[in-house]
N, C-alpha and C positions, 0 to 999 in steps of 0.2 A: 234728312238734316236739315233743320232751318237755322243757319249762322252757328252759334254754338250749342244748339240743342236738339233733342230728338223728342217728338211726341208719338206715344204709342198706346192705343187703348188695350188694356189687357183686364185680367181678374186678380183678385186678392190671390187666389189660390195659385194661378198660373205664375205669377211673381214669385211667390214662395218656392214654389217647385223649381223654378228656372234659375235661380240665383241665390247666393249666400250674402244677405244684405248685413250692412254695419251701420250702427248709430255712431256719430262721431263722439268722442270723448267728452268734448266741450258742450253737447247738447243735454239739455235739461233732461232729467230723469223722468219716470213713469208719472202722469200726472192725472189720469183720468179718474174721476170720481163714480161714485154709484150710480148717479143719474146717467152719465154716459154710456156706461155699460148696459144698463136696462134699457135705454132707448136705442142701442144698437141690436140687443137680442129682440126686442119686439118690431124693429123694422124687417129683421133677417126672417123673424117667425110670420110676420104678415106676408111678406114676399112669397115663401115656400109655401105657405097655405094656398095663396092665391096663383101658385104656379107661374109666377112671374118669370120671364126669361132674363131679366136684366134689371139690376138694382144699383144706380150709380153712388158710389162711395167718395168721389171727389178725386183730387189730383194728388200724386205722389211725386215728390221731387227728389232726384238721385243725381249723385254725382259720380262720374265713372271715369277714371284715370287709367288708360291703357289695359292692363290684364288684372289689375286690383279689383277686388270685391266693390260691389257698388255701395256708396255711402248714401244714407237716408237723411236728406237735410229737411224734409218735411213729409210727415205721415206715420212717424213712429207711433203714435197712440192707436191709429187704426190697424196697423201692421201686427204690433205687440198683441192687440187684444184679439184680433182674429187668430193668432197662433195660439193664444190661451185658450180659445173656444176649441180648436182643432184638437187640442192636448186632452181636454176635459171630454170632447166625443170620443177619441181613442181608448180613454180609460174606461167609457161605458161600453165600448166595442169589446174590450177586454172582459168586462164584467158579463156581457152576453155570450161569451165562449166563442168570440169572432177573433181570435188570435191574429190570424193571418191578415184580415182587413185592418186590424188595429196596427199591425207592424207596418202595413203598407201607408197608413196615414201619418204615421210616426216618422217613416225615413222620406216620404216625399214631401210632406208640408212642414214638418215640427224640427227635425233635427237629423244630421247624417254622421256616419261615421269617418273619422278623418284617419288614414292609413299612416301619416307621418307622426302625428301627435298621439295616434292610439287613443283618441277621446271624442266622445260625441260632441258634435259642434251645431248650436241652434241654426236654423235658417235664417233668422234676423239676431244678430249680437247687439245686446242693448250697451249702454255706456259703463264704465267702470264702476259705478255705485250699485247698479242693478244686475248686471249680467250674470255674476257668479250665482246669486240667488234665484234669478231668471232660470238658469239651465237647471241647478240642483234640486230647487223646489217646485217650481211651476211648470217645468216642462218635463221633470221626472216620470217615468213610468212606471207603474205597480211591479212591472218585471225586472227592473234595476236592481242589480245586487245591493247597491248602498241606499234603496228607497227609504228604509226606516231610520237612516243617519242624517236626514237632511238638517242643515244649520238654521237657527233661530235668527230673529233679528229686531232691531228696533228703528232701523232707518224708515222714514215715512214713506218714500218710493217704494221700497221693498214691500211694505204693509199694503200699499195700494195695489200692488201686482197680486198679494196674497187675497186682498179684498174682491179684487176682480175675479179670481180663480174661483172664489166661494160662492160669488153671485151666479156666475155661469154654472157652476156644478148644482145648485139649488134650482136653478131655471130648468135644466135638462131634466133633472130628477123629476120635477113636477111635471113636465110635459109627459116624460115617460110612463107616469102613472094613468095617463089617460088612453095607452097604447096597450094593446095585448102583448104579452111578453115574446110571443113569437114573432111580434112585428118590430121588437126593437130595433133590428138590424137595419130593416128597411127605412124606418124612420130616420136613424143616425146618418144612414147613407144619403138619405136625401139632402142633410144639411151639409155633408162633405161635398156633394155633388154643386150644391148652390155657391158654395164658397169657391169652388174651382172653375165652375163654368157661368155664374151669373152676378157675383158681387163684383161689378165692374169699377174700373178705374182708369184714369189716364196718367201713365207713367211718363213723367218729363225727365229727360236725363240731360245734364249738363257736363261740361267737360272739366269745370272747375268750380270752386266754392263761390267764387264772386259771381260768376253767372248763374248759380244755382239761387244766390240770394237775391239776385235782380229779377229772376223769373217769380221766385216766391212773391217778392215785392208788386210786380206786376199783376199776378193773378188776384193777389188780395185787393189791389185797387179795384178789380173787377168784381168784387162782391164776394169772392170765397172767403169762408170762415176762419178767422184765426185770430187768437188771443192779441191784443194790442202790444204786450209783450214780444211776442213772437215777431209781430211785424217790424216793432222798433230795433230788436236786436238784428234781425235780417237786413233792414236798411242800413245800420252801421256796419256791418260787415261787408255789404256790397260796395261800400266806399273806402274799403281798406284793402285793397288787393296786393299792396307792397307790404302791408305791416299785419297780416292776418293773425298771426301767434299772438301779437302783442294785444290787438283789439280783443280776440277769444279770452285771454287771460284775464283782462280787465274786467270784461263781462262777467266771467265766471267768478271772480273773485266778489263781486257787487251782488250777482243773484246768490251765491251760496250762502253769504251772510244774511240775506233778508230771508231766505227760505228757512234757515234755522229759528228766525224771530217769529215767522208766521206760518199757518197751514196753507193759506192761499199765496203762494211766493209771486205767481204771476200779477196778481192784483196789487200786491204789495209794492212790487217793483215798478210798476206803471204811476203808483201813487210816490213813491220815492223819487222818480224821474221828474214828476211834474212838479214836486216841492223844490227839487234842487233847480229845475229851469225857471221856477218864480223866483228864486234869490238872484237870479240875474236879469231876466227878462220881464218881471212882472207878472199881473193877473192873467192866468193860463186855465181854461177849463180842460177836462180830461180829454173831451171828445175834440180839442183843438191841438192837443200836444203834438200828435204826430205831424199833422200839417205843418205847425210851427217848426219844429226841428227840421222837416224836409227843406223848409225855407231857409234855415239858418246854417244848418251843419250839412254843408255840401261837399266839401273837399276832404282829401283824407287827413291831412293834419288836423284841421278842424275837429274831425271826429275823434281822432286819437286825444285830442285836448278834452274834449267832452267825456269820454269814458275814461281818461285819467282821473278828471275831477268826480265822476261819479263814483270810482272805484275807491279813492282816497278819502272821500268824505261820508262813505257809508256807515262807518264806525259814530261819527258825529250824529247821525240821524236814529242809529238804533239805541244810542245814549237818552235819547228824549222819553224814552218809556222805561228806563231803567237806571234808578238812581244808584245802584252798586256798580254801573259800568265803570271801567278803569279810567274813562275820560275825565270823570269828574274828581279824580285824587287829587289834582293840583287847585281845585276850587273849594271855596268855603262850605263847612256843612249845610248852610241854610239853602245852597243852589240844589243840593241833593233832595233836600227836603221839599223844597218848593216843586221840582221835577215830580216827586211822589205824589204831591197834593194835586198837580194837574192830570197827572197820567191815572191815578187811582181814586181819588176823592170826587175831582170835577168831571173825570172822563170826557172831556171836550178834544176836538180834533182841528177845528177851524184855525188855530192860532199855530199850528204845527210849522209852515212854511217861515214864519216868523221866528220860532223858537229855533228853528233850524238854522237860519242866518246869523243867529245871535251866537249858537254853538259853535258856529264855523269862524266867526269874525270878532267877537269881543273878547276883550282880556277878562280874565277870571273877575277882576274887582268891578268891570261893568256889567258882566254876565250876571254877576249877584244880584244887583240892583234891578236889572231888566227882568230876571225871572220872579222877582217879588213884585214888580209891577205886573207881570203876566197872570199872577194869581189874582192880583185885586181888579185888573180889567175882567177877567174870565167870571169873577163873581158878580162884578155889577153888572155885567151883560145878560147874565143868567137870572138876575133878580129884575132888571129893568127893561130887558128885551134887548134882542140882537138886532134891530130895524133891518129885516129882511137880507138883502145880498151885502149890504153895507160892510158887515164884519168880513167876509171874503175877501173884498176888494180892498179895504183900508190895511188888513193884515199882510196881503199881498203886496201890496204898494211899499208899505214899511220894510218888508222882508228884501224887495228889490234895492230899497235905499241902503238898508246893512250889506247887503251883499254887493253892492257896487262901492261902498265905502262912503257914500254921501253922509250917512249917519254911523257915528263910532262910538255913542255914548249913551247911556240910559236916560239922561236928561232931555238929550236931543230927540230920542224916541219918545218920550212922554210928551214933549212939546208938540211933536207931528201928530199925535193922537188926541191932543187935547180938546179938539173941537167934537170929536166923536165919542169920548169914554163921558159916561154920566159923571157929573159934578157930583161934590158931596152932599149938595140940597137936593139933586135929584136922586140920587141913590138912597138917601134917608127917607124921603118921601116914599119912593118905590118899597122900599124894605118893610116900612111901617103897615103895609097892606098886602105883602107878598103871599101868594099861595105857593107851596112847595109840594108837587106831587111825587116826587122821586124820594125814597127812604134814605138814600145813600145821600144825598145832596143835604137833606134836613139833619142827618146825624152829624155831616161835615160842618155845617154852619153852626150848629150848637155846640160842637167841642170847640172850633175856633172862638166862638163868642165866650165860651167858658174861660177860655186863656186869658181873653182882655179883660174879664171879669178879676182874673187873679194877676193883673199886670205884668204879663208875660211879655217881653219886647218883641217876640215875633209869634203872635196869635195866629196868624194866617195860615201856618202849617201845623198839622197834628200828625201824630204817629198812626201808622196803619192800626186799625183795632180789628179785634175779633169781635166779628157781630153778635156771636153766642155768649159774648161776656157785656157787652154793652148794648141796651136796646132803646128803642125809641118809643116813648109813651105818649098816648094822646091823653091829655088830662081829661078833658070831655070825651067819652068814648063815643066810637062809631054808633054802638047800640046801647045808650045810657039805659040803666034800670031805673026802676020806679023812684029810687032815692034821689034821682038827680032833678025831677020835675023840670025837665026840659022838653020843648017841643021837638019834633022831628026836623022841622025848617031850620031852626036854631043850631041842633046838632050837626046836621048836614053843612050849613056855612061854615062851621068852626074847624070841619075836618083837616083842610089843608093849609091853615094859618099857623105859622110857625110859632106865634104865640101861645098855641094850644098844645104844644109839644114840648116835651123834657127828655133828659138822660137818665137813664136809670141802669145800675148794674143788673143785668138779667136776674140773679138771686131775689132781688127787691121786687121785680116786676113780675114775678113769676105767678103771683096769688092774688095780684089787683083786680085782674080782669074788668068787669063792668063796675067796680066798687063805687060807691058815693065818695063826694069830695071830701069828706071828713076823714074816712079811712086813708085816702090817698094823701093828704094833708099830712098825716102821721108819718108817712112812709117818706115823703118828700122832705119832711124837718130831717130825717135821719141820713139823708143822701149825702155822698162825698161831693157833689157837685154844686157851686154855688148858685148858679142859675135855676137850677130844681130847688134847692131851698128857700129860694126867694119867694117861690109860688106859695110855700107853706104859710107865708105872712097874710095871704088873702084869706077873707072869712068866707067868702064864696066864690063861685066860679060860673061865669056865664059870658056872654059876648063883650060886656063893658071891661072884665078884668082882662080877657084875652087881647082885645084892641090896645088896652093900656100897657100890657107886658110886651106887646110885640113893637109898640113907640119905644119903650127903653131898649129893648133889643137893636132896634133902628139906630139908636143913638151910638151904641158900641158897636155897631158894624161899620160906621165911618171910620172910627180908629182900628177896626181890626182889618179892613182891607183898605188901607190907605194908599194915596198916591204920592205920597212923600217919603224921602228916604235922604240920607245924609250926603251932601254934595262932595 
C-alpha cells in the first residue's frame, strides 16, 4: 500500500478471473472504433506469433471499497474489448466441438452464474446504457436457451459493441482459414493463454473515487494516453470530494447532450468546453485548455461553478447548428434563418465562440442584429480572405467581451470589429474578381444575389435547397465544344469565376451539357431566375462578358451582405 493506492502487476486474464468488475453508471459508454479494435488484434497477433512472454497494455485504475466489487475508473475500453475477444474465441471452441474448453473460458473469464439472482453475471459489468446489450447480445453463448431472442438496438455505443464483436469474429475466421482444422483448438488456446499470462497491465487500486481521479490525472501527466475529455473529467472530479454526485450529474448532462448531437462525443465535448472557456477567458487553443483550466479551476466551489455553467449552457451551444431548436422560439424568424445560413450554407466554425456568447447573453432583439452581422462578416471574409489567425483571435476576443458583458449590443460588436471586417469598397473589389471553388458556396452566393435582384429585404439568407432541383451551371463549360471557339487557357481561367456561373432548375440544365452559347442563351432567357435571364441579354460570351457580369454581381453583393441594420 502506498498511501491510498496499491500497485499490482497483473494480466488482463487474471484480473477478469479474480474479480467481478463494475463500470460506474456515470462513466461514458463503450467508445472504441474500428481502428482501435484492429490495432489491438494486430498487436496481440504479432506478440503471439513471436512467442512474446509479455505485452504491456497500460494501467487500469480501480476503486475498491470494503467488500464491494471493484469499480473501473480507467481501462473500460481495453477490458471490455478483451472480454469480447474471449467470447468470440469461446464460440469458435464450441464450433471446434471443444465444449468443455469453451465452457471453461466462459466461466473463468466472461461470465459466471450467480446463485442468489439465478442469472449469468458478466466478469465486467458495463454502464446502464450498455450492460444489458453487452450481456444478452455480445457475451451470449450459442448454447444459451434464449440465444435466438437477442434484442436489437439503435444506441450508438451498443452498435459499437456489435461492430467490435463483428470485427473480432471476422479476424478470427480469417486466421483460422490458415490453420488446419485439427489445429484450431491449439491455435485458439494460444490466444486464451496469451490473454491470461502475457497481456500485462498495472492495476492501480484506490480507496475512493477522488484518489482514483487524482492517480488518473498523475498518470496522464506522465504521458499515458487518454482523451483530453477524460483528462478534464477526471481533473474536475478529483476536485469535488464532497460534491461528487452533483459534479457527476452535471458532467453527464452535458456529455449526454453532446453525444446525441455528434458521433465523436469526446472531441465535441472538448471543443464545447474550449468555446465556453473562451467566452470568459478569451483566446485559448485546444492544446492550452487543460493547463488553463488547472490553473484557474482549483477549488471545489469553483469546479462546481464551472460544471454548472457547462451543463446549463449546453443547449445554447447545440442550438447554433439547429435552427429548429426550442431556444429560438422566442427569437425572430430571421435569427433561425441566419443560423441555418451559417451552419448549412457557409459551413464555417471559426465564429462559433462568438455566436455562442451572443446566444447566451444577448437579448433576442440584439441577437437578431448580431446574427445578420455574422452572416455578412462570414461572406466578406470568405471572399476577401481571413488574414491568417486574425479571425480566431478577434472572434475569441469579441466572445470574451460579450461573455463578460463588456459588449451588450450588436452595434458595439460591429464597432469593435470594424477595423478587421472588409469595408464595402474592399469587399466589392474582392468580389469582382473572386474565384469560388466550392459549389455549395457558389450556389448560396447566387441565390442570395438573386434575392437582392428582386428587392428582398433579407437577401442574405436563403431556404435550404434540394441540389437535385437547383443546379449550378457553368456558362462557358469546363470542356467547351467546337461551337465555342474558345482556347483552353481562357476556358480554364473562367471556371471558378462567379460571373461564369448561373442557377438553373435541374430539368433545364439536364440537356445543356457543352452546348454553344446560342443554345444556352435560349434556356437562360426562359429561366425563373433574374440573374440567369440577365445573361441572355449578351450576344456572346467570353472573358470580357464574364468580368463585366461579376462586377455587376459585386455591386449587389455589398447590398446583400450589408453591415448596416436598424439601430
